[in-house]
N, C-alpha and C positions, 0 to 999 in steps of 0.2 A: 354385497361385499365390494369393497373398494379395490381398485387396482394398485399395484405396487408402483410407486413413483421413483423411477431410476434416477432422475435428475435431483430429486430431493434427498435420496439416500444412495449416493454412488458407492460402487464396490471399491474397497480399499485395495491398493496395489500389493500389499503384503499378503493378502489372502491367496491361497493356492490350493489345488487339489493335492491332498497328501496320499501317497501310495500306501498300501498295506505294509510294504516292507519298511518304509520310513516310520510308520506308526509303531510297528513291532520293535524296531531298533531303539526308538525313543523309550518304549516301555521297558526294554531290557536295561537301558542305561539307568532309568529311574529305580528299577528293582535292584540293580547292582549297588547304587550309591545309598539307598535307603535313607532319604532325607528325613523321614518321619522319626527315625531313631535318634537323630541329631538335634531335633527340636526339643528344647528343655523348658521353654517358657521362662518366666521371671524367676530369678534365683534369690535376689536380695529382698529384705522386708519392704524396702521402699518400692521396688519394682512390683512386688505382689500387691501392695496397697494401691499403686497406680493402676495396674491392670484390672483390679477388682471393681474399679469405677467405670470401666468401659461401657457396661450396659446402661449407665446413667447418661452417657453422652450421645448415644445413638439409639434410634428405634423407639419402641413403645415406652420405655422407661426414661427417655430423655426429659430434660427439664421442661421443654415446650410442650411435649405430649402430656406430661403430668399436669401441667396447668390447664390444658384443654380438657383433660379428663375431669379435673376438679370443677371446671365451669359446667360441663355437661351434667355432672352429678348434682350440682346446685340447682340447675334448671329442672332436672327430673324431680328432685325433692320438693321444689316449690310448686310443681304442678300436681 
């Protein structure tokens, strides 16, 4: 197992030890504001159409990954 290199990965200044009281206060603020109830997603047809294409821009269904998958499938078929 390799050692953790502190010089390569320095600890960032904004990190700090959070007290249980701070975490609980933040939890209570989030529960009070309920941001998940305010999130509505796209409302217009244009917005819905645009957001429906998100999985084709990133991840396994992105254009580049689909091309890679086609090449792999061609290679497998030819063997």
